[in-house]
Each structure stands twice: as structure tokens, then as C-alpha cells.
C-alpha positions in Angstrom: 0.0 0.0 0.0 1.4 3.4 -1.0 1.6 6.0 1.7 1.6 9.8 1.7 3.9 11.7 4.0 4.1 15.4 4.6 7.4 17.1 5.6 7.2 20.5 7.3 10.3 22.5 8.4 10.9 25.9 9.9 14.4 27.4 10.3 13.6 30.3 12.5 11.7 30.5 15.8 9.5 33.2 14.4 8.0 31.0 11.7 4.8 29.0 12.2 5.1 25.4 11.2 1.3 24.8 11.6 0.7 26.8 8.4 2.7 24.3 6.4 0.8 21.4 8.1 -2.6 22.9 7.2 -1.6 23.5 3.6 -0.5 19.9 3.2 -3.5 18.4 5.0 -5.9 20.6 3.0 -4.9 18.7 -0.2 -3.7 15.4 1.4 -5.9 14.9 4.5 -4.4 11.4 5.1 -0.8 12.5 5.0 1.5 11.4 7.8 3.2 14.6 9.0 6.8 14.8 9.9 7.8 18.1 11.6 11.3 19.7 11.8 11.5 22.8 14.0 14.4 25.3 14.1 17.0 23.5 12.1 20.0 24.6 10.2 20.3 24.9 6.5 22.0 21.6 5.9 20.2 18.3 5.3 22.6 16.4 7.5 21.5 15.9 11.1 17.8 16.5 10.7 16.2 13.9 12.8 12.7 14.0 11.4 14.0 14.0 7.8 16.3 11.1 8.5 13.3 9.2 10.1 11.1 10.0 7.1 13.8 8.9 4.6 14.1 5.5 6.4 10.3 5.0 6.2 9.6 5.8 2.5 9.7 3.2 -0.2 8.9 2.9 -3.9 5.5 4.2 -4.7 5.2 6.4 -1.6 4.7 10.2 -1.8 6.3 13.0 0.1 4.5 16.3 0.0 6.1 19.7 0.7 4.4 23.1 1.1 7.3 24.5 -0.9 10.6 23.5 -2.4 12.3 25.6 0.2 11.1 23.2 2.9 13.0 20.4 1.3 16.3 22.2 1.2 17.5 25.8 1.1 20.7 24.7 -0.5 20.3 24.2 -4.2 23.0 21.6 -4.6 21.8 19.4 -1.7 18.2 19.8 -2.8 18.8 18.7 -6.3 20.9 15.7 -5.1 18.1 14.6 -2.7 15.5 15.1 -5.4 17.4 12.9 -7.8 18.0 10.2 -5.2 14.3 10.0 -4.2 13.2 10.1 -7.9 15.5 7.2 -8.7 14.0 5.2 -5.8 10.5 5.6 -7.3 9.3 8.0 -4.6 6.9 10.7 -5.7 7.6 14.3 -4.7 4.9 16.9 -4.6 5.6 20.7 -4.1 2.3 22.5 -3.5 3.7 25.9 -4.5 6.0 24.7 -7.4 4.0 21.8 -8.9 5.8 22.2 -12.2 8.8 20.3 -10.6 6.7 17.5 -9.1 8.3 14.1 -10.0 5.1 13.2 -12.0 6.0 16.1 -14.4 9.6 14.8 -14.6 8.5 11.2 -15.2 6.1 12.4 -17.9 9.0 14.2 -19.6 10.9 10.9 -19.6 8.0 9.0 -21.0 7.6 11.5 -23.9 11.2 11.1 -25.0 11.5 10.1 -28.7 12.2 6.4 -28.7 12.9 5.8 -32.4 15.7 3.9 -34.0 16.3 5.0 -37.6 17.3 2.2 -40.1 17.3 3.4 -43.7 20.0 1.0 -44.8 22.4 3.9 -45.3 24.9 4.0 -42.5 25.6 7.7 -42.7 22.0 8.6 -42.7 21.1 6.3 -39.9 24.0 7.6 -37.8 23.0 11.2 -38.4 19.3 10.7 -37.6 19.9 8.7 -34.5 22.4 11.3 -33.3 19.8 14.0 -33.8 17.2 12.0 -31.9 19.6 11.4 -29.0 20.4 15.1 -28.9 16.7 16.0 -28.7 16.1 13.5 -25.9 19.1 14.9 -23.9 17.9 18.5 -24.6 14.4 17.7 -23.3 15.7 16.1 -20.1 18.2 18.9 -19.5 15.3 21.3 -19.7 13.4 19.4 -17.0 16.5 19.2 -14.8 17.1 23.0 -15.3 13.6 23.7 -13.9 14.4 21.7 -10.8 17.7 23.5 -10.3 16.1 26.9 -10.9 13.4 26.2 -8.2 15.9 25.2 -5.6 18.2 28.0 -6.6 15.4 30.6 -6.2 14.6 29.2 -2.8 18.2 29.5 -1.7 18.4 33.1 -3.2 15.3 34.1 -1.1 17.1 33.0 2.1 20.3 34.7 1.1 18.5 37.9 0.4 16.7 37.7 3.7 20.0 37.3 5.6 21.4 40.2 3.7 18.5 42.5 4.4 18.6 41.5 8.1 22.3 42.3 8.3 21.8 45.6 6.5 18.9 46.5 8.7 21.0 45.8 11.9 23.9 47.9 10.5 21.6 50.8 9.6 20.0 50.8 13.1 23.5 50.7 14.6 24.6 53.7 12.6 21.5 55.5 13.7 22.5 55.1 17.3 20.0 52.3 18.2 20.9 49.7 20.7 21.3 46.3 19.1 20.6 43.4 21.6 20.7 43.7 25.3 22.7 46.3 27.1 25.8 44.6 28.7 25.4 44.4 32.4 21.9 45.6 32.4 19.3 43.5 34.3 16.2 42.5 32.3 13.2 42.7 34.7 10.2 40.5 33.7 7.2 39.0 35.5 9.0 35.7 35.4 12.2 37.0 36.9 10.3 38.7 39.8 8.3 35.6 40.6 11.3 33.2 40.3 13.6 35.4 42.4 10.9 35.5 45.1 10.8 31.7 45.1 14.6 31.4 45.3 14.8 34.0 48.1 12.1 32.0 50.0 13.5 28.5 49.6 17.3 28.7 48.9 19.4 27.9 51.9 21.6 30.8 51.0 18.8 33.2 51.9 17.5 31.4 55.0 15.5 28.7 53.3 15.9 24.9 53.5 16.7 23.8 49.9 20.1 23.4 48.2 20.7 24.6 44.7 19.7 21.4 43.0 16.4 21.1 44.8 15.7 24.8 44.4 16.3 24.5 40.7 13.8 21.7 40.5 11.3 23.6 42.5 11.5 26.8 40.4 11.8 24.9 37.1 14.7 27.2 36.0 17.5 26.2 33.8 20.9 26.1 35.5 22.3 29.3 33.9 19.1 31.3 34.6 18.9 30.0 38.2 22.4 31.1 39.0 22.0 34.4 37.2 18.9 35.2 39.3 20.7 34.1 42.4 23.7 36.3 41.6 21.4 39.3 41.0 19.7 38.6 44.3 23.0 38.7 46.2 24.0 41.9 44.4 20.7 43.5 45.5 
């Protein structure tokens, strides 16, 4: 039985992965969804992708919201596309359906499969050479479309990084503070509440709990806990 998988990936914390999930399920409601949150730009080391690639077999389908979700690196994306295509796995890109593997396979099926035999060796050689050249030209066009799609996805990311860097530099030149002010305490509702708990329960402030137990009680990460504790002592 052929299965349908959906692969969703976000590379920044500000992105919403649920949008991709909804887009895929709207067209393929039975798709088995694999999610990858806040990953790098390389294919290697993505746990959900690795798990998905171990699951799929010939005849299965992987659906992506966009080609950029498959890879933001054109070279790696084209390589993975070709590997999956050769294994008989169907790939669907909702926003770039002109590079779906079904389109690629159709191009292969439409290749001219003719062997010219006129009895004249020179004529036969010439005609078969022309046909082979037309076949290669057709497939090169299909591959170029795939490369262009991945390349455009990578360009969009590169442009975003450039605009972000330029925006930060412009803000810096205009005298705006970028990031936190070194040495300045950031006061939040959470910091106030957690510091009160530390002050009440930590043995260093008259309580009964050591650092490990106090960390468990407050639910704070080690670095945050000791940061709050240090600030309490300074106060």
C-alpha cells in the first residue's frame, strides 16, 4: 500500500510550522506529517527528515508546502530530489507543482524512442544522433527547472539574511541599541516571581533547599537560576 507523507520544516523560531501542516492536509488529509523545527540549512543531522527517509519506499509520496522546505541549499536539494526520484518515490511541491516528480516522469515518457534504419549507415547515424540530442535536450530542460526552483529558494534566504544584516547595521549607525545592554538586568514578571521563590526557599537566603532542589522547585535552567541568584545577592 502506497503511503503519503508530509514534511514540514521551519528554520527560525518566528516561523509558524502549523501553516505548512494545514496546507498539506488541505490537499492530502491522510498524509502522515513529519515536523522539523528550528533546524540549520544543511540536510545532515535533521532527525525528522532522517526518520522519514528511512520510512519511505517505492510508490510512496512526500508532500512539501514549498521546495524551500525540502532544502535551502540548491546543490543538496537537487541531489536529494534525484535520489528519491530514482528510488521511485513521488515528490509533490504545493507551490511549485511544475517540478513534481510526476512532471519529470512524464517528460521521460515523452522522449522520442525511435531507431532509424534506412539502410544507409551515414543517414542512420546522423538521424539517431539528432534524436539522442533531442532526448538529452528535453531532459536537460526538466533538470534545469528543478535546479532553478531550488536556486530561487536559496536566493530568497540569502536575500533575507542580507536584508537583516543591512537593517541591523543601519540601526546601529542611527544610534539604536542592538541586543541587550551589557550588564543591564532584564526585569520581567517571570524574573520577579522566580527570584521570590529562590529567596524564600534557597538555603543561602534562609531557606531549606540546596541549589539542585531549588532549581527543581523553580523549574529554572541552570544558567538562569544562578543568574537570578547572583542578582539577588547583588541586590
